[in-house]
VOLOMI-914737 format. One line per 3 residues: their letters; for each residue x, y, z of C-alpha. Coordinates in steps of 0.02 Angstrom, whole numbers. Example, Ala and Ser with C-alpha at 12.3 -4.5 7.8 and 13.67 -1.06 7.14 Angstrom:
<pts>
AS	615,-225,390; 684,-53,357 .
</pts>
This chain:
<pts>
MEY	257,-1381,1085; 257,-1538,979; 110,-1485,872 .
IDG	24,-1323,821; -164,-1349,813; -300,-1232,753 .
KHF	-320,-1147,922; -133,-1113,936; -126,-1052,757 .
REM	-265,-926,784; -176,-857,937; -12,-845,839 .
LRS	-99,-747,701; -184,-629,823; -20,-598,914 .
GMN	73,-571,751; -59,-445,695; -49,-351,860 .
SLG	140,-349,855; 138,-273,682; 1,-149,727 .
NNQ	95,-90,881; 253,-61,778; 184,4,614 .
GRI	239,184,648; 418,127,680; 417,25,519 .
DAL	342,170,420; 489,278,477; 613,157,395 .
NVF	561,212,220; 710,275,119; 624,415,25 .
PVP	578,558,145; 413,585,53; 236,564,120 .
DGD	190,394,50; 89,235,71; 207,180,211 .
TGT	266,1,224; 210,-25,403; 36,40,369 .
NMY	18,-59,208; 77,-219,290; -36,-194,441 .
LTF	-190,-160,334; -148,-312,229; -110,-431,372 .
SSG	-254,-375,482; -373,-398,335; -328,-583,326 .
VKE	-311,-615,512; -479,-539,555; -563,-650,425 .
ALN	-473,-801,497; -521,-757,676; -703,-730,629 .
SDA	-718,-889,526; -782,-1058,582; -622,-1143,523 .
QTV	-546,-1257,656; -395,-1343,577; -229,-1262,535 .
GAI	-259,-1294,350; -434,-1222,350; -381,-1068,449 .
AKV	-232,-1040,334; -348,-1047,184; -461,-910,253 .
LSR	-308,-809,303; -231,-824,129; -391,-767,45 .
GLL	-411,-619,161; -230,-567,136; -244,-580,-51 .
MGA	-399,-471,-60; -335,-343,65; -157,-330,-1 .
RGN	-95,-150,-20; 72,-93,-87; 216,-203,-141 .
SGV	256,-252,38; 76,-303,68; 66,-406,-90 .
ITS	229,-495,-50; 167,-529,127; 7,-603,56 .
QIF	110,-717,-57; 219,-777,88; 66,-833,184 .
RGI	-11,-904,25; 140,-1017,12; 122,-1065,195 .
YQA	-61,-1107,164; -17,-1217,14; 102,-1317,123 .
VDD	-24,-1349,262; -185,-1354,161; -240,-1530,208 .
LDQ	-169,-1534,385; -268,-1527,547; -111,-1483,644 .
IDA	73,-1464,602; 234,-1525,681; 405,-1443,685 .
MQL	462,-1509,515; 299,-1463,432; 314,-1286,503 .
AQA	490,-1270,433; 434,-1336,264; 287,-1214,261 .
LVN	403,-1066,294; 515,-1120,150; 366,-1137,34 .
GSR	310,-963,85; 475,-890,30; 471,-985,-135 .
VAY	295,-929,-180; 338,-748,-138; 491,-751,-250 .
KAV	390,-820,-396; 264,-679,-376; 394,-544,-409 .
MRP	453,-522,-587; 624,-451,-542; 663,-493,-359 .
VEG	780,-371,-274; 899,-433,-140; 909,-335,21 .
TIL	720,-333,39; 583,-432,126; 613,-569,-2 .
TVV	793,-592,56; 742,-595,238; 609,-729,216 .
REA	716,-836,100; 873,-836,205; 781,-858,369 .
ADY	671,-999,304; 815,-1093,223; 924,-1084,378 .
TYD	777,-1133,488; 737,-1284,379; 919,-1343,380 .
YTA	924,-1323,569; 762,-1418,593; 810,-1561,477 .
TDG	993,-1577,529; 967,-1568,716; 806,-1669,717 .
ITD	708,-1529,800; 536,-1582,861; 482,-1427,959 .
CVD	385,-1300,855; 440,-1161,972; 622,-1197,931 .
VMK	582,-1185,745; 500,-1015,764; 640,-954,878 .
KMV	763,-999,741; 655,-911,611; 653,-752,714 .
EES	840,-763,750; 885,-788,566; 763,-653,510 .
KIS	852,-528,625; 1022,-576,556; 962,-562,376 .
LDF	872,-397,410; 1027,-320,489; 1126,-364,333 .
TPE	1004,-285,208; 1100,-119,203; 1250,-213,136 .
LLP	1145,-276,-10; 1055,-112,-48; 1172,39,-43 .
VLK	1027,160,-27; 980,81,140; 1158,100,201 .
EVG	1168,282,149; 1009,328,242; 1055,217,389 .
VVD	903,103,394; 862,-80,367; 731,-139,242 .
SGG	558,-89,303; 467,-238,228; 588,-360,309 .
AGL	566,-268,474; 377,-286,460; 390,-472,426 .
LTI	507,-497,574; 382,-406,684; 245,-527,631 .
FEG	356,-677,668; 403,-605,838; 220,-590,881 .
MLA	185,-769,826; 331,-832,932; 270,-735,1083 .
AME	103,-825,1072; 190,-994,1059; 290,-954,1215 .
GHP	132,-914,1312; 136,-724,1316; 43,-664,1161 .
IEA	59,-482,1109; -92,-376,1149; -143,-227,1043 .
EAS	-96,-60,1117; -244,39,1184; -363,91,1045 .
KQE	-248,23,909; -379,-110,876; -536,-167,960 .
SGE	-514,-269,1118; -612,-428,1147; -615,-604,1083 .
ASQ	-607,-565,898; -594,-400,809; -759,-355,730 .
TKV	-800,-232,593; -963,-194,681; -972,-39,791 .
EGE	-1004,-90,971; -1180,-64,1034; -1269,-35,870 .
GEF	-1357,-148,749; -1270,-91,591; -1095,-56,531 .
GFC	-1073,133,540; -946,234,440; -766,194,396 .
TEF	-681,362,417; -503,387,355; -402,546,343 .
ILQ	-226,614,333; -190,773,430; -50,896,408 .
LSE	-27,965,582; -32,1151,613; 107,1234,715 .
RGM	-4,1217,869; -40,1037,823; 146,998,808 .
RHF	173,1065,984; 28,979,1068; -22,826,965 .
SED	-10,656,1051; -50,492,963; -109,411,1124 .
KFK	-220,556,1176; -297,569,1003; -332,381,999 .
DEL	-412,395,1171; -520,537,1105; -572,437,951 .
STI	-611,285,1059; -756,382,1137; -847,380,970 .
GNS	-786,224,880; -668,77,865; -551,-10,742 .
IVC	-437,138,771; -269,163,687; -173,325,717 .
VQD	6,348,657; 107,509,663; 256,541,548 .
EDL	330,714,578; 189,836,536; 76,705,454 .
VKV	-51,600,547; -145,453,470; -309,405,552 .
HVH	-433,263,527; -588,239,635; -756,150,623 .
TLE	-888,263,698; -1071,312,697; -1015,494,709 .
PAT	-899,531,563; -932,718,576; -868,716,755 .
AVK	-710,622,702; -682,753,566; -704,894,693 .
MGK	-577,810,807; -453,806,664; -489,983,607 .
RQG	-434,1050,776; -260,978,745; -225,1040,568 .
RFV	-282,1034,387; -342,881,291; -227,814,156 .
KLK	-348,670,121; -521,629,188; -634,480,150 .
VEN	-795,425,235; -879,264,179; -1047,197,238 .
MTD	-1009,19,294; -1192,-16,323; -1229,10,138 .
QHD	-1076,-91,91; -1128,-232,207; -1306,-236,140 .
EIL	-1238,-243,-37; -1122,-386,9; -1264,-482,91 .
SNE	-1374,-462,-61; -1240,-535,-174; -1154,-658,-60 .
TDL	-1196,-821,-152; -1015,-830,-209; -872,-724,-271 .
HAD	-928,-735,-451; -1115,-717,-425; -1211,-630,-563 .
QPK	-1219,-442,-537; -1302,-305,-638; -1184,-267,-780 .
AEH	-1148,-108,-873; -1185,-101,-1057; -1066,-213,-1152 .
KKY	-924,-132,-1248; -755,-177,-1318; -644,-93,-1188 .
GLI	-652,-45,-1005; -520,69,-928; -474,83,-744 .
AVA	-350,211,-676; -286,254,-501; -270,437,-453 .
AGD	-278,554,-304; -359,723,-332; -529,764,-408 .
GIA	-449,863,-549; -338,719,-604; -485,599,-590 .
DYF	-589,712,-702; -447,724,-828; -436,534,-839 .
KEL	-623,526,-865; -607,652,-1008; -482,529,-1082 .
RVD	-619,394,-1081; -569,305,-921; -723,216,-851 .
TVI	-673,202,-668; -548,303,-568; -498,219,-404 .
SGG	-455,347,-273; -278,316,-214; -95,345,-245 .
QTM	57,385,-142; -27,411,26; -159,275,12 .
NPS	-125,123,-95; -284,35,-153; -303,-149,-112 .
TED	-321,-297,-228; -506,-300,-181; -526,-118,-236 .
FIS	-469,-168,-410; -578,-323,-412; -730,-220,-363 .
AIR	-696,-99,-506; -670,-241,-629; -835,-324,-584 .
KLN	-932,-167,-628; -870,-173,-808; -943,-274,-951 .
CDH	-815,-277,-1090; -700,-385,-1193; -537,-307,-1135 .
ILI	-495,-218,-972; -347,-99,-961; -281,-47,-791 .
FPN	-167,103,-762; -92,91,-585; 4,257,-602 .
NSN	115,217,-453; 255,89,-438; 189,33,-267 .
IVM	18,-9,-340; 68,-117,-490; 80,-279,-391 .
AAN	-94,-260,-315; -164,-228,-489; -75,-381,-558 .
QAA	-139,-486,-413; -317,-431,-453; -291,-480,-634 .
DVM	-231,-652,-577; -386,-675,-468; -500,-626,-613 .
DEL	-404,-730,-740; -562,-779,-834; -562,-601,-904 .
DIH	-441,-521,-1026; -356,-396,-910; -199,-299,-952 .
VLP	-104,-201,-819; -8,-64,-909; 166,-23,-841 .
AKT	114,156,-799; 203,199,-636; 168,386,-635 .
IPQ	19,498,-672; 104,572,-828; 135,396,-895 .
GIA	-47,350,-867; -106,508,-953; 9,481,-1103 .
ACV	-53,303,-1121; -236,354,-1112; -209,488,-1244 .
MYN	-151,351,-1364; -300,239,-1326; -409,205,-1477 .
PDA	-578,123,-1437; -591,58,-1615; -417,-21,-1627 .
DIE	-370,-201,-1593; -304,-242,-1419; -129,-279,-1486 .
DNL	-119,-110,-1574; -182,-18,-1421; -58,-102,-1306 .
AEM	86,-66,-1424; 40,119,-1441; 12,142,-1255 .
NEA	170,52,-1202; 271,157,-1322; 192,316,-1252 .
IAH	235,262,-1075; 416,230,-1123; 438,405,-1194 .
VKS	374,505,-1045; 486,589,-917; 398,607,-750 .
GEV	435,735,-616; 356,779,-449; 375,916,-320 .
TYA	332,874,-140; 398,906,35; 516,808,147 .
IKD	446,731,305; 614,700,389; 798,746,384 .
TTY	903,629,279; 1035,617,144; 997,544,-26 .
EGL	1140,507,-147; 1244,640,-63; 1105,771,-64 .
PIK	1065,833,113; 878,853,141; 792,940,286 .
AGQ	616,906,347; 495,1032,271; 601,1070,119 .
YMG	526,1050,-54; 602,913,-160; 611,890,-347 .
ILG	596,707,-396; 642,649,-571; 591,471,-603 .
KSI	655,377,-450; 786,505,-396; 778,660,-287 .
VDA	874,791,-387; 848,948,-283; 790,1007,-111 .
TED	768,1186,-49; 644,1290,49; 574,1375,-107 .
MMD	442,1274,-201; 457,1373,-362; 647,1365,-366 .
VTR	640,1177,-342; 512,1161,-483; 614,1268,-603 .
NLL	771,1167,-564; 675,1006,-593; 608,1069,-759 .
SKM	784,1118,-814; 836,937,-791; 683,870,-882 .
LDD	683,983,-1036; 794,955,-1187; 796,993,-1373 .
ESE	678,848,-1409; 544,901,-1284; 379,932,-1373 .
LVT	244,935,-1238; 246,975,-1053; 96,927,-947 .
LIY	94,1030,-788; -27,975,-652; -37,1086,-498 .
GEN	-101,1022,-332; -191,1082,-177; -50,1191,-112 .
ATQ	-7,1273,-279; -100,1401,-384; -148,1433,-564 .
EQA	-38,1589,-559; 113,1487,-505; 78,1361,-643 .
EEL	70,1503,-771; 234,1571,-705; 312,1401,-736 .
EKF	233,1396,-909; 327,1557,-950; 489,1478,-888 .
ITE	460,1325,-998; 423,1425,-1157; 576,1535,-1127 .
NSD	688,1383,-1110; 617,1263,-1239; 505,1247,-1391 .
AEV	385,1131,-1300; 200,1165,-1289; 125,1173,-1114 .
EIH	-39,1104,-1047; -93,1160,-874; -217,1061,-769 .
NGE	-284,1088,-594; -263,914,-522; -316,959,-345 .
QPV	-199,821,-288; -134,811,-109; 51,786,-66 .
YSF	121,845,-233; 129,1031,-272; 165,991,-454 .
IIG	161,834,-559; 254,857,-724; 260,753,-882 .
VE	378,790,-1026; 358,706,-1194 .
</pts>
């Protein structure tokens, strides 16, 4: 293949998307922490499919024009750090081919190198042994190979990219000790390799097809529900399987069942958790199907018809005039999972709480949508999760005509502490200084359950055990939730502790929180605030100041 034209490029993208979608469960399982989280494979698939579907549905014909639509779709749909980095890789590729109708072997190699360079620039402190290492090493070796050997076949270039990506990926545990201890390679790098493998398969004439019900079949994936004039309901939920569900649940059978009422289906099982996404006219039926398998950890149903009508009514351009809220000095946006935590942030004068967190990372577009609803001089964003910061920053970059500040709050307690220090009458510089100082002085702890057997820094962990997490480290794991929480608190409390914020979740009780309050007062002079966060996944979220 001497040249890649628009038709070839579309097929490469479709095949890459299908390859990633078919393998997202395997990539999710590579995560180091055994906690229920946003999952690298899922985040990358939702990101990449967002861009690819826009590219496939567009009228663009040249490689440059298609890459432009792809880049925009990836940017807006980016979720999690892996998704944002993926969007930046393909942004760099787009920049290299922007004005080209088709590309040759050398231009393909140059585009891959530019993708790696743009991705590195997007990360403030790049970490080696991650997706960044994989794309940089593979692209550099591929470029040298193409230039030195005078390669003119685009298939040979992509073969080399896949080969070098595999080599780099296999070496990631040597660069990140935590990967080596757990016995996995980097999940983001694995996701990127899977995309490249799909693209190569298309170039070789055998494109990857989506597994049954993983996506819609047909010429181009559509958001529209087949056979009806409107757009139906986007239904998403996370199930914790019951004992019966654990014995009998089958991903394939459940996808087949969902396919009778909808499409755009994603279903991924990880131990006793199942993540489901479906577009359907019968959301209540989808919910009933899930309810038979276990209990809901998270449930969201959105009316795509209403969303589509709203988009059509404001589609003149991305910055079209929209009804604005009353003007004020500050607008605050926070991310949180759990109605109780959301209400608490609103009590602290947060204007908009985006639903999301560890199990469902919001996209760049989610932040942009929230930003557009505000009418203020300064916008403050509290991501409250380390895997959400990059998407928030990317939204701020897109809306760079506004004064947007993404606070370095990577936990719910940090976000709460920062909001407590917010003064609506103070200057922006004073507010930022006070809030950043508050964030720096908060210890954050969480109690959740393990979804797989593993070992972390010498600590053996069994699936189903409760874990105490202090900052970024798992410090305890046993079968008893209260014992784990007390042990975690013992590590968090010291003579300087003044305030403990104790937020209990869906699977904990007020009585258990009060029992912990007694433990805290007996072991420190700190005051205790108890809140019912109603959050999924985490039995307790703890902040110590």
